[in-house]
C-alpha positions as a Markdown table, in Angstrom:
| # | Residue | x | y | z |
|---|---|---|---|---|
| 1 | Unk | 35.9 | 11.7 | 25.2 |
| 2 | Unk | 35.2 | 8.7 | 23.0 |
| 3 | Unk | 33.4 | 10.3 | 20.0 |
| 4 | Unk | 34.0 | 7.3 | 17.7 |
| 5 | Unk | 31.9 | 5.0 | 19.9 |
| 6 | Unk | 28.8 | 6.9 | 18.7 |
| 7 | Unk | 29.5 | 6.6 | 14.9 |
| 8 | Unk | 27.2 | 3.7 | 14.2 |
| 9 | Unk | 24.1 | 5.1 | 15.8 |
| 10 | Unk | 24.7 | 8.6 | 14.4 |
| 11 | Unk | 25.0 | 7.0 | 10.9 |
| 12 | Unk | 21.6 | 5.3 | 11.4 |
| 13 | Unk | 20.2 | 8.7 | 12.5 |
| 14 | Unk | 21.6 | 10.6 | 9.6 |
| 15 | Unk | 20.4 | 7.9 | 7.2 |
| 16 | Unk | 16.8 | 8.3 | 8.5 |
| 17 | Unk | 17.1 | 12.0 | 7.9 |
| 18 | Unk | 18.8 | 11.9 | 4.5 |
| 19 | Unk | 17.8 | 8.5 | 3.0 |
| 20 | Unk | 21.3 | 7.8 | 1.8 |
| 21 | Unk | 24.0 | 5.8 | 3.5 |
| 22 | Unk | 26.7 | 7.6 | 1.6 |
| 23 | Unk | 25.3 | 11.0 | 2.6 |
| 24 | Unk | 24.9 | 9.8 | 6.1 |
| 25 | Unk | 28.5 | 8.8 | 6.4 |
| 26 | Unk | 29.6 | 12.1 | 5.1 |
| 27 | Unk | 27.5 | 14.0 | 7.6 |
| 28 | Unk | 28.6 | 11.8 | 10.5 |
| 29 | Unk | 32.2 | 12.5 | 9.6 |
| 30 | Unk | 31.4 | 16.3 | 9.6 |
| 31 | Unk | 29.6 | 15.9 | 12.9 |
| 32 | Unk | 32.5 | 14.2 | 14.6 |
| 33 | Unk | 34.9 | 16.7 | 13.1 |
| 34 | Unk | 32.9 | 19.6 | 14.5 |
| 35 | Unk | 32.6 | 17.9 | 17.9 |
| 36 | Unk | 36.4 | 17.3 | 18.1 |
| 37 | Unk | 37.0 | 21.0 | 17.3 |
| 38 | Unk | 34.5 | 22.1 | 19.9 |
| 39 | Unk | 35.4 | 19.6 | 22.6 |
| 40 | Unk | 36.9 | 22.2 | 24.9 |
| 41 | Unk | 33.6 | 24.0 | 24.9 |
| 42 | Unk | 31.5 | 20.9 | 25.8 |
| 43 | Unk | 29.8 | 21.2 | 29.2 |
| 44 | Unk | 28.9 | 17.8 | 30.7 |
| 45 | Unk | 26.6 | 19.6 | 33.2 |
| 46 | Unk | 24.3 | 20.7 | 30.4 |
| 47 | Unk | 24.0 | 17.5 | 28.3 |
| 48 | Unk | 25.5 | 14.0 | 27.9 |
| 49 | Unk | 28.0 | 13.5 | 25.1 |
| 50 | Unk | 25.4 | 11.6 | 23.2 |
| 51 | Unk | 22.8 | 14.4 | 23.4 |
| 52 | Unk | 25.4 | 16.9 | 22.4 |
| 53 | Unk | 26.5 | 14.9 | 19.4 |
| 54 | Unk | 22.9 | 14.5 | 18.2 |
| 55 | Unk | 22.5 | 18.3 | 18.4 |
| 56 | Unk | 25.5 | 18.7 | 16.1 |
| 57 | Unk | 24.3 | 15.9 | 13.8 |
| 58 | Unk | 20.8 | 17.4 | 13.6 |
| 59 | Unk | 22.2 | 20.8 | 12.6 |
| 60 | Unk | 24.5 | 19.2 | 10.0 |
| 61 | Unk | 21.6 | 17.2 | 8.5 |
| 62 | Unk | 19.3 | 20.2 | 8.4 |
| 63 | Unk | 22.0 | 22.2 | 6.6 |
| 64 | Unk | 22.4 | 19.4 | 4.1 |
| 65 | Unk | 18.7 | 19.0 | 3.5 |
| 66 | Unk | 18.3 | 22.7 | 2.8 |
| 67 | Unk | 19.8 | 22.2 | -0.7 |
| 68 | Unk | 18.5 | 18.7 | -1.5 |
| 69 | Unk | 15.2 | 17.1 | -2.5 |
| 70 | Unk | 13.6 | 14.1 | -0.9 |
| 71 | Unk | 14.7 | 10.6 | -1.7 |
| 72 | Unk | 11.7 | 8.6 | -2.9 |
| 73 | Unk | 11.0 | 5.0 | -4.0 |
| 74 | Unk | 9.2 | 4.5 | -7.3 |
| 75 | Unk | 5.9 | 3.8 | -5.6 |
| 76 | Unk | 6.1 | 7.4 | -4.2 |
| 77 | Unk | 6.1 | 9.0 | -7.6 |
| 78 | Unk | 3.0 | 7.6 | -9.4 |
| 79 | Unk | 0.6 | 4.7 | -10.1 |
| 80 | Unk | 1.8 | 1.1 | -10.7 |
| 81 | Unk | 2.6 | 0.0 | -14.2 |
| 82 | Unk | 0.4 | -2.5 | -16.0 |
| 83 | Unk | 3.1 | -3.3 | -18.7 |
| 84 | Unk | 5.6 | -5.9 | -17.5 |
| 85 | Unk | 7.4 | -5.6 | -20.9 |
| 86 | Unk | 8.0 | -1.8 | -20.5 |
| 87 | Unk | 11.5 | -0.6 | -21.2 |
| 88 | Unk | 13.6 | -0.5 | -18.0 |
| 89 | Unk | 15.0 | 3.0 | -18.4 |
| 90 | Unk | 16.7 | 4.3 | -15.2 |
| 91 | Unk | 15.8 | 7.8 | -14.0 |
| 92 | Unk | 19.3 | 8.9 | -13.0 |
| 93 | Unk | 18.2 | 12.4 | -12.3 |
| 94 | Unk | 16.2 | 11.2 | -9.3 |
| 95 | Unk | 18.1 | 11.0 | -5.9 |
| 96 | Unk | 16.6 | 7.5 | -5.0 |
| 97 | Unk | 16.3 | 6.2 | -1.5 |
| 98 | Unk | 19.1 | 3.8 | -0.7 |
| 99 | Unk | 19.1 | 0.7 | 1.5 |
| 100 | Unk | 20.9 | 0.6 | 4.8 |
| 101 | Unk | 23.6 | -2.2 | 5.3 |
| 102 | Unk | 22.8 | -3.5 | 8.8 |
| 103 | Unk | 26.0 | -5.5 | 9.3 |
| 104 | Unk | 28.3 | -2.6 | 8.7 |
| 105 | Unk | 26.7 | -0.5 | 11.4 |
| 106 | Unk | 25.5 | -3.2 | 13.8 |
| 107 | Unk | 21.9 | -2.3 | 13.2 |
| 108 | Unk | 20.7 | -5.6 | 14.6 |
| 109 | Unk | 17.4 | -5.9 | 12.8 |
| 110 | Unk | 16.0 | -2.5 | 13.9 |
| 111 | Unk | 12.4 | -2.2 | 12.7 |
| 112 | Unk | 12.6 | 1.6 | 12.9 |
| 113 | Unk | 14.9 | 1.5 | 9.8 |
| 114 | Unk | 12.3 | -0.1 | 7.6 |
| 115 | Unk | 12.5 | 1.1 | 4.0 |
| 116 | Unk | 8.7 | 1.9 | 3.9 |
| 117 | Unk | 9.0 | 4.0 | 7.0 |
| 118 | Unk | 12.2 | 5.8 | 5.9 |
| 119 | Unk | 10.5 | 6.5 | 2.6 |
| 120 | Unk | 7.5 | 7.9 | 4.4 |
| 121 | Unk | 9.7 | 10.2 | 6.6 |
| 122 | Unk | 11.2 | 11.6 | 3.4 |
| 123 | Unk | 7.8 | 13.2 | 2.7 |
| 124 | Unk | 8.2 | 15.5 | 5.8 |
| 125 | Unk | 9.8 | 18.9 | 6.0 |
| 126 | Unk | 13.3 | 18.7 | 7.5 |
| 127 | Unk | 12.5 | 20.0 | 11.0 |
| 128 | Unk | 9.4 | 17.8 | 11.3 |
| 129 | Unk | 11.5 | 14.9 | 10.2 |
| 130 | Unk | 14.1 | 15.6 | 12.9 |
| 131 | Unk | 11.4 | 16.0 | 15.5 |
| 132 | Unk | 9.7 | 12.7 | 14.6 |
| 133 | Unk | 13.0 | 10.7 | 14.5 |
| 134 | Unk | 14.4 | 12.2 | 17.7 |
| 135 | Unk | 11.2 | 11.7 | 19.7 |
| 136 | Unk | 9.5 | 8.6 | 18.3 |
| 137 | Unk | 12.6 | 6.6 | 17.4 |
| 138 | Unk | 15.4 | 7.8 | 19.7 |
| 139 | Unk | 13.2 | 8.6 | 22.6 |
| 140 | Unk | 14.7 | 12.0 | 23.4 |
| 141 | Unk | 12.4 | 14.2 | 25.6 |
| 142 | Unk | 10.6 | 17.1 | 24.1 |
| 143 | Unk | 12.9 | 19.4 | 26.0 |
| 144 | Unk | 16.0 | 17.7 | 24.6 |
| 145 | Unk | 14.7 | 17.9 | 21.1 |
| 146 | Unk | 13.9 | 21.5 | 21.6 |
| 147 | Unk | 17.5 | 22.1 | 22.6 |
| 148 | Unk | 18.8 | 20.1 | 19.6 |
| 149 | Unk | 16.6 | 22.0 | 17.2 |
| 150 | Unk | 17.2 | 25.4 | 18.9 |
| 151 | Unk | 13.5 | 26.0 | 19.5 |
| 152 | Unk | 10.8 | 25.6 | 22.1 |
| 153 | Unk | 9.0 | 22.6 | 23.5 |
| 154 | Unk | 5.7 | 23.9 | 22.2 |
| 155 | Unk | 7.2 | 24.2 | 18.7 |
| 156 | Unk | 8.6 | 20.6 | 18.9 |
| 157 | Unk | 5.2 | 19.2 | 20.0 |
| 158 | Unk | 3.5 | 21.1 | 17.2 |
| 159 | Unk | 6.0 | 19.8 | 14.6 |
| 160 | Unk | 5.7 | 16.3 | 16.0 |
| 161 | Unk | 1.9 | 16.3 | 15.8 |
| 162 | Unk | 2.0 | 17.5 | 12.1 |
| 163 | Unk | 4.6 | 14.9 | 11.3 |
| 164 | Unk | 2.6 | 12.0 | 12.8 |
| 165 | Unk | -0.5 | 13.1 | 11.0 |
| 166 | Unk | 1.4 | 13.1 | 7.6 |
| 167 | Unk | 3.0 | 9.7 | 8.2 |
| 168 | Unk | -0.2 | 8.1 | 9.5 |
| 169 | Unk | -1.9 | 9.2 | 6.3 |
| 170 | Unk | 0.6 | 7.0 | 4.3 |
| 171 | Unk | -0.9 | 3.8 | 5.6 |
| 172 | Unk | 1.3 | 0.7 | 5.9 |
| 173 | Unk | 4.4 | 2.8 | 6.5 |
| 174 | Unk | 2.9 | 4.6 | 9.5 |
| 175 | Unk | 4.1 | 2.4 | 12.3 |
| 176 | Unk | 7.6 | 3.3 | 13.5 |
| 177 | Unk | 8.1 | -0.2 | 14.9 |
| 178 | Unk | 6.5 | -3.5 | 13.9 |
| 179 | Unk | 7.1 | -7.1 | 15.0 |
| 180 | Unk | 9.1 | -9.0 | 12.4 |
| 181 | Unk | 7.3 | -12.0 | 10.9 |
| 182 | Unk | 8.7 | -15.1 | 12.7 |
| 183 | Unk | 8.5 | -17.1 | 9.5 |
| 184 | Unk | 10.3 | -14.6 | 7.3 |
| 185 | Unk | 13.6 | -16.5 | 7.2 |
| 186 | Unk | 11.9 | -19.7 | 6.1 |
| 187 | Unk | 10.0 | -17.7 | 3.4 |
| 188 | Unk | 13.2 | -16.2 | 2.1 |
| 189 | Unk | 14.9 | -19.6 | 2.0 |
| 190 | Unk | 12.1 | -20.9 | -0.1 |
| 191 | Unk | 12.3 | -17.7 | -2.3 |
| 192 | Unk | 16.0 | -18.4 | -2.8 |
| 193 | Unk | 15.4 | -22.0 | -3.9 |
| 194 | Unk | 12.6 | -20.9 | -6.3 |
| 195 | Unk | 14.6 | -18.1 | -7.7 |
| 196 | Unk | 17.8 | -20.1 | -8.3 |
| 197 | Unk | 15.6 | -22.8 | -10.0 |
| 198 | Unk | 13.9 | -20.1 | -12.1 |
| 199 | Unk | 10.6 | -21.6 | -10.9 |
| 200 | Unk | 8.1 | -18.7 | -11.3 |
| 201 | Unk | 5.1 | -20.6 | -10.1 |
| 202 | Unk | 6.9 | -21.5 | -6.9 |
| 203 | Unk | 7.9 | -17.8 | -6.5 |
| 204 | Unk | 4.3 | -16.6 | -7.0 |
| 205 | Unk | 3.1 | -19.0 | -4.2 |
| 206 | Unk | 5.3 | -17.0 | -1.8 |
| 207 | Unk | 3.7 | -13.7 | -2.6 |
| 208 | Unk | 0.8 | -11.8 | -1.1 |
| 209 | Unk | -2.1 | -11.0 | -3.4 |
| 210 | Unk | -1.2 | -7.2 | -3.4 |
| 211 | Unk | 2.6 | -7.7 | -3.4 |
| 212 | Unk | 4.6 | -4.7 | -4.5 |
| 213 | Unk | 7.8 | -4.8 | -6.6 |
| 214 | Unk | 9.8 | -1.7 | -7.3 |
| 215 | Unk | 13.1 | -1.3 | -9.0 |
| 216 | Unk | 15.0 | 2.0 | -8.4 |
| 217 | Unk | 16.6 | 3.6 | -10.4 |
| 218 | Unk | 13.9 | 2.4 | -12.8 |
| 219 | Unk | 10.8 | 4.5 | -12.0 |
| 220 | Unk | 8.4 | 1.6 | -12.8 |
| 221 | Unk | 6.7 | -0.5 | -10.1 |
| 222 | Unk | 4.2 | -3.3 | -10.1 |
| 223 | Unk | 1.4 | -4.4 | -7.8 |
| 224 | Unk | -0.1 | -7.9 | -7.5 |
| 225 | Unk | 1.0 | -11.5 | -7.9 |
| 226 | Unk | 0.1 | -11.7 | -11.6 |
| 227 | Unk | 2.3 | -8.7 | -12.6 |
| 228 | Unk | 5.1 | -9.9 | -10.3 |
| 229 | Unk | 5.1 | -13.4 | -11.9 |
| 230 | Unk | 5.0 | -12.0 | -15.5 |
| 231 | Unk | 7.9 | -9.7 | -14.7 |
| 232 | Unk | 9.9 | -12.6 | -13.3 |
| 233 | Unk | 9.3 | -14.6 | -16.5 |
| 234 | Unk | 10.7 | -11.7 | -18.4 |
| 235 | Unk | 13.8 | -11.6 | -16.1 |
| 236 | Unk | 14.6 | -15.3 | -16.6 |
| 237 | Unk | 13.9 | -15.0 | -20.4 |
| 238 | Unk | 16.3 | -12.1 | -20.8 |
| 239 | Unk | 19.0 | -13.1 | -18.3 |
| 240 | Unk | 18.9 | -16.9 | -18.4 |
| 241 | Unk | 18.7 | -19.4 | -15.5 |
| 242 | Unk | 21.3 | -20.6 | -13.0 |
| 243 | Unk | 21.2 | -17.5 | -10.7 |
| 244 | Unk | 22.9 | -17.4 | -7.3 |
| 245 | Unk | 21.5 | -15.5 | -4.3 |
| 246 | Unk | 23.5 | -14.4 | -1.2 |
| 247 | Unk | 21.4 | -13.6 | 1.9 |
| 248 | Unk | 22.1 | -10.4 | 3.8 |
| 249 | Unk | 20.1 | -7.8 | 5.8 |
| 250 | Unk | 19.1 | -4.2 | 5.0 |
| 251 | Unk | 17.0 | -1.8 | 7.0 |
| 252 | Unk | 16.3 | -4.6 | 9.6 |
| 253 | Unk | 14.7 | -6.6 | 6.8 |
| 254 | Unk | 15.8 | -9.8 | 4.9 |
| 255 | Unk | 17.7 | -9.0 | 1.7 |
| 256 | Unk | 19.2 | -11.0 | -1.1 |
| 257 | Unk | 22.1 | -10.1 | -3.4 |
| 258 | Unk | 21.2 | -11.6 | -6.8 |
| 259 | Unk | 24.0 | -12.7 | -9.2 |
| 260 | Unk | 23.0 | -13.3 | -12.9 |
| 261 | Unk | 24.6 | -16.1 | -14.9 |
| 262 | Unk | 27.4 | -15.3 | -17.4 |
| 263 | Unk | 27.8 | -17.1 | -20.6 |
| 264 | Unk | 31.3 | -18.4 | -19.4 |
| 265 | Unk | 29.7 | -20.0 | -16.4 |
| 266 | Unk | 30.5 | -17.3 | -13.8 |
| 267 | Unk | 28.1 | -14.8 | -12.3 |
| 268 | Unk | 27.8 | -11.0 | -12.3 |
| 269 | Unk | 26.3 | -8.6 | -9.8 |
| 270 | Unk | 22.7 | -7.8 | -10.7 |
| 271 | Unk | 20.4 | -6.5 | -8.0 |
| 272 | Unk | 20.1 | -6.1 | -4.2 |
| 273 | Unk | 16.6 | -7.1 | -3.1 |
| 274 | Unk | 15.0 | -6.0 | 0.2 |
| 275 | Unk | 11.9 | -7.9 | 1.3 |
| 276 | Unk | 9.0 | -7.3 | 3.6 |
| 277 | Unk | 7.4 | -10.5 | 4.9 |
| 278 | Unk | 4.0 | -10.4 | 6.6 |
| 279 | Unk | 1.9 | -13.4 | 7.5 |
| 280 | Unk | 4.3 | -15.8 | 5.9 |
| 281 | Unk | 4.1 | -14.1 | 2.5 |
| 282 | Unk | 6.2 | -11.5 | 0.7 |
| 283 | Unk | 4.3 | -8.3 | 0.6 |
| 284 | Unk | 7.0 | -6.1 | -0.9 |
| 285 | Unk | 10.3 | -6.4 | -2.7 |
| 286 | Unk | 12.4 | -3.3 | -3.4 |
| 287 | Unk | 14.9 | -4.4 | -6.1 |
| 288 | Unk | 17.9 | -2.0 | -6.2 |
| 289 | Unk | 19.6 | -2.2 | -9.6 |
| 290 | Unk | 22.6 | -0.1 | -8.6 |
| 291 | Unk | 25.4 | -2.6 | -8.4 |
| 292 | Unk | 27.7 | -0.1 | -6.5 |
| 293 | Unk | 25.5 | -1.0 | -3.5 |
| 294 | Unk | 27.2 | -4.4 | -3.4 |
| 295 | Unk | 30.4 | -2.7 | -2.2 |
| 296 | Unk | 28.5 | -0.8 | 0.5 |
| 297 | Unk | 27.2 | -4.1 | 1.8 |
| 298 | Unk | 30.6 | -5.8 | 1.6 |
| 299 | Unk | 29.3 | -8.3 | -1.0 |
| 300 | Unk | 31.6 | -10.1 | -3.5 |
| 301 | Unk | 31.8 | -8.7 | -7.0 |
């Protein structure tokens, strides 16, 4: 029984449930440990190894969620700020949503890991969350989900219906899957060149009119090209020019690791930025200021 072969997809599942890669890895380890201890009781006539593992993982995640709050993004906590010079004070008491490092888990540009969708799912009660992910993302049957949740098919369908209504009400995040913009890599290349040149007008030209920028763990967020541009002028004014950007991928979306210039000529880790590109324009940039995430993504210090 090769349990380890399922680690990557179980990690993606637990991440959707918990909103944290670190928490997901911990719960997957617990899942595999429980499965190993119970291997003699596994009955292949009742379920595949994969289905059996998802039942264990679901129970592990539900237990974990019983004592934890949801993981939001700043846009889920209040209205956008109008002050681009506001102090950038981190809210370290908030368990923020984390990005998912695609390359580490062979996520292969999965649209159903999108930050906006995972953030929307965090709004759901735990069992509704599990029903939605297991049915709409992983395509388990209602009967299989009922077995995994220890309930009835009718209860699963009811929970799924309520979950879909809630997520649909959150607008842009509603679709589980969406087609990636074919021009997004070219847009990100232009963004890199403009950012490294500290060319704010060139950056602004790459933005949608209602672009959103948010910066966990700072609870502030901004909407619109004007505020985005003013904030970028502040960034370059405070941190200088000569930045370096390293492309990567998070949540099936293009991402950039930003390195700010040092006075001695080197560069230091600054932010990990995850982009949404629609219609050839950046519609959202979630700027994660936690530099420990660079290690999770295997990025240089």
